[in-house]
N, C-alpha and C positions, 0 to 999 in steps of 0.2 A: 530417705531422700526422696526429693522432686522431681516429679516424673517428666519427661518432655514430652510435651503436648503430642498425638498422636499424628494431624497432620504435617507437622514437622518434621518427623522421625521418617514419614512416609515421604515426605518431597526431598529428603537428606537419600530418601535409599534409591527413587526414582531417577534422581539426578546422578549419583554413583552408578544406576544401569544403567545410563543413558552413556555416559564418558565413556564407560567398560566395552560397552558394543564397537561406538565409532572407534573407539582407538583397538579393538582388537580386529573388527574387521582390515582397519589402513595399516593392519601391521601384517596383517597376511598378507595383504600386496606387495608392501613394502620388502617383503622376507622372500616374494617371490621373483621381485627382482634382482634381490642379492643372490639369491640360490638354482635360480636356472641356469642349468648349462651353456642352452643354446642362447637364450631370450636378455640373458642376465647376466650377472657377473661371475656365476659358476662356484661363490660359497657354499658347497654342500655339508656342511658340518654342521647337523641341528644343535645336536647336545653339547657344543662348544658356543654356539652361539648363544643357548639359553645360560650359557655358563658366563658370557660377556654381559645377557641382559640383567644377571642376578646382581654383579658386580654394580652396574652401573648405577642401577637402582637403588642398593647399599652407599654408594658413594655421594649422590643426588641428596639421598635422604639425610646421611650423615652431615654433608655438606650445611645443607639448612638448620639442623640443629646448632650447630657451629655458629654459626651466622645469626643464631636466634631467631628465625620464621619458626623454626617448629620447637616442641618442646621434647625433651630426652627421656625415657625412663629404661631402666635395664632390665629385663628379663632376666629369673633364674637360666642361668646356663644349660641345666640338664631342660628345661621344658624347649629353649630354642635348638637345641641338638635334636630330640626328638621330633620336632614340630619339621626342623630342613631335613634329616633322613627321608621322613616320609614325605616329605615334595619332592626331594631329590630321586627318590624314587621311582616317583610318579613319571619325573621326566625321560629318565633311563629305562623304563621298562616300555615307556610308550614309545621311545624308539627303537629299541630293541622289539617288541610285537611286530613293527612294520616290516624289520628283518627278516624274521621267521615266519610270518604268516604273509598269505594274500593281503589283498587292500582293503576286500571284501570284509574278510572277518576281523581285520585291523579296525575297522569303521564298526563293525559288531561289539566287541570290546570296550567303543567307546560308549556306545547306545546303553550297556549292561551298569556303567557307571548310575543312571538313572534308577533302575531298579535298587541295587545296592543302598546308594542313600537313603531310598523308602524305608529298606528294613533296617538300618540301623537307627534312622528316626522315628518310626514306631516302635521299635524294641528296646533299643536303648534309649531315647530322648522321650520317648512315651507323646508320640505327637502323631493327634487322630488323624486318621486315613478315610475317607470312605468310598464307597466302592463309585462313584458317579467321577471322584479326584481322580481315584484310580485309574477309570476309564479315560479320562480327558490323555490322561499322562501315556497311555497305552497307546492312543490315537497320535500324539508328539513322537512318541518313537518309533513307531510306524510309518509315519509321515518321512520324520528323516532318513529311515531305513531305506525307502523305497530310492528316496533321492540319490545315497550315497553308497551302496548296497551293489556290485555288481558280480560277484563272484564269491564262492564262498571256499577254503580249500584251508587244511590246519595240521597239526602233528602233536605227539604228546609233549613237544617243549613249547612250541609254540601258543600251546591252549594253558602251559602253567605262566608262562611270561604274561601271555596277558590278563589271564586272572590275577596277577600280582598288580597290573597296571591297573586294572580296575579299583581294587581295596585300596591301593595307595592314594591312587588319585580320590577316590571319593572320602576315604579319611583327612586327606590336605584339607578337602575344601570345609567339611563340618566340623573339624578342628581348629579351623583359621577364628571363626563366630566364635567357639568355646576359649580359647587362647587369652580372644580381645576381651570377654567378658572375665576369665579368671582374675586376670590379672591388670583389668580395669585400664586397658590400655586402649589408643585410635591403630587407623590401619597403617599410618606410618611409621610410629611406633615399633610396631611387629613386624614391619617390612625392616625398619633399621635394623632390629634385633637377630632377623633371620636371613636375609638375604644375602651378607657374607659369608654366612655358615655354608649355605645351598652353591653358594659361589665356588667353594674350596672344593666342595664334596663333588661337584661334577667335572671341576679340573680336574681333578685323581681319576675320576673315569670317565671323562667327557673324550678325550683323544682315542681309547679302544673302543669307546662303541662307534666311533666316527669313521675309524677304520675299519671295523668289518662292516658297518653299511654301506660307506663309498669307497671302499679299497683302498683308500689316501691317508696320511697324517695330516692332521691342521698343518704342522710347519710343510709341508710341502706343496703348500698352496700357493700359486704366483698371482700375485693382486692384477688384475684389470685396472687400469686407467677409469676411475667417477668409483670404485669399488668401497673408498675407504670413506666417502659421503654417504653413502646410502648403508653401509654399519652405523656409522652413527647415527644417522637418522632411527635405525630400527631400534639402536641400545637405549636412543630417547625415548622413545615414542613408548617402548617397553615399561619405563619407568610409570607412565602414565598406566597404562595395562595393570602392571601387579599392583597400583597404587590402589585403582577403581577397584580392583577383585576383591582388593582385601577389605573395602570401604564398601561392598555390595554383602558381603561374609558377614560384615561386623554387622549389619541391619537385616539380614534378610536369613531366611533359611537355607540348607545345599542345597536343598530339594528344589526350591523355588527358581532360584540363581541355574539349575540345572536344565530346569524344565526351559522356562526364558529362554536362558543363554541359547538355546537350538534356533532361537530367531536369528544369530549370526548366521548360522547355514542359509537361511533364505536370502538375508541380506547380500552375501556374499554371493552364491549364484546370480542372482539381481545384477549386481553391478559388473559381473564378468560377461554375463549375458550382452548387457547394454553399452560397455566399454570396451572391454577385449573379443567380444564376437565367441564367447564361451556359445557351443550348444545348449537348448534348451528343449527339450524333446516333450510329447503329451504324458511319459511316465514321469519326469521330473515336477512339471506342473502338475499333477496328479499330488506327489509325495508331499512339495510345499502348500498346497493348498491344505491336506491332510493336519501340516505339523499347524499352521497358522489357524487352522480351525480348532486341534488342540489346545495350544496354548490361549486362546479367546476364551474356551470353556474352562480350563484351569483357573485361569485369574476370574471370571465369575462362580465358579463354585467353590472356590477355596475363600472368593469374601463371604459367599451367604454362610459358610459354616462358620465363621466369625463374629457375623453380626452383621448391620446395616451400612452399607458405604456413603459416605460423605460425600458431597461435591466434590467433582474433580479441580483442583488447582489450578489458575491460568498459566499459561506457559510465558514464563520472565521473557524478556527481549536479550537474559544475559546469555551467552553463550555457554555450554552442558560442562564447558572443563571450568567457569569462571564459578558456575550454581555449584557445583559437586565440591572445589576447594573453599567455596564459604561455608557450605553444608559442614565439612569436616571442621574446618574453625572452629563453629559453632558446638560441634561434638567437642571437641579438645578444651574449649573455656568448660563445658556443664564437667567434665572428667575433671577437672583442676577443682572446680567449687566444690566437689565432690569427695576429695582426697581423703578428707580426714572420715568419711562415712566410710561404716563397713560393708555396706550393701553395693551390689555392682549394678551395674544398669544390663539391661537388659534391651537392648536395640536388636532390632531381627534387622597355568602357571604354565608354567605357560610352555606350551608346547608350538611351534609355529615350522611350517615344513612349507617346502616350495609346493606350490597348487595347492594343498589343501583345500578341501573342500568344506570344511566342518566346524570353521570358527564363526542395529536394528535401527537406526536412524529414521527413516521415512517410511515410518511405518501406518495402516490406515489408522482414522482416527478412533474406530472402535475395538483395535487390537489398542493402541495406546493407553485407553481408559479401562481395558480388560488387565491389562499388566502393571497398572498403577492399583488399581483393585488390589491385586495379588499381593503387591510390595506393602500397602495397607494394613490387608490382613495377618501378617507375619511380625508386624510391629504391635497390632491390636493383641496376636495369642502372647506377645513378650510381655504385655501390658499385664494380661491376665496371670499371667504365671508370676509376676511380683506380689 
C-alpha cells in the first residue's frame, strides 16, 4: 500500500494534539463551573457525567454516520467490549482512587501512568528508549509532581485501587492506537463502536461510585437555573475531547501522548492564575519550569533518535478544529482507498473533576517546535516498522 507522506502524518498528529489540548483545558473549566458546589451548579457526580459524555459522543458520531458525513465500520463485538471494559475501569477506578486516597497520592498514581506506558512500550512493543529520553521523562514527572502533589497518605485498599487505575488507564491509551491499526479504522469509527458500550458500563456502576464519593444519588440532585445549558456544553465539548484523543493515539505512541499531555497542566495553572486569581507560588513556578524543560528535551531527543528534523510547517490560518477535521477526512479517504489491501496503516478519557489541575495552546515557539518534532518522530518510527 502507498505510504502517507511523513509531514502529512505529522501535520495531522500536530493538529489533533492541538485540538485535544485546547478542548481538554476548556472542559476542565466548564466542569469546574458545573460541579463546584459553592460557585457553580453543584453537579458533583463525576462518573455519571462521564457516562453522559460517552453517550453524547456515541450519539453525535453515529448521527454523523447516518447523515453520511462519516463512514461506518463495525468492529468485532468482542474487541469493542474488551476496549470498553478497560476504558470504563480507568474512569471508575480514578474516581474511587480519589475517594480512598489523599489528593497527593491520587496525583502520584496518575503520574505513574507514564513509567507504566514506558515499560509496556519497551517490553511489549519493542520501542527503543535511551537514557537521555528517560531522563527527560523523569524531569517532566518530577516537575508535574512538584506542582500538583501536596500530601501523601494511602492505605492498602487505596494502593490497590490506584494501581488498577494506572494499569487500566495506560492500557486504554496503548490499545487505542493498536485497535485502530488492527481493524484499519479511524478515530471516529473506534469511538462509534466503543462509546455506547462505555456509556452503558458506566451507567451500571456510576451511581454507586458517585454515591460513595459525594454521599448523594444522582437522582437526588436538584437542578439549579442555568445548569442544563452548562451540562449540554460539557457533553458537546467532550465529543471533541474524545475524538481528538482517539485521533492522537491513532497517530502517536501512548508515551508521547502522555508526556506531551502534561502541557495541559501548565496551561490550566496559567489560565487559573490569569483569569481566576488562583495562587501561583515559587514552588509551582519551579515545577512548571521543570515540566516545560522536560517536554522540550523529550521532543528534541526523541526526534534526534529517529532521524533528521525537517522544517516545521507554517501555521495554517484555519482554526485547530478545522485543520484537525480536515486531516481526519484525509485519513478516512486513505483508509478507504486501502480497504482492499491486507496491510494496515501505521500512523502514529476522560476524567473531569471540579477544580482538577491535572489536564497547551499558547506555548512558546521553542516548545511548539520541539513538540512538533516529537510528533514527527513517532510517524517516522511507524514508517520504519512498515
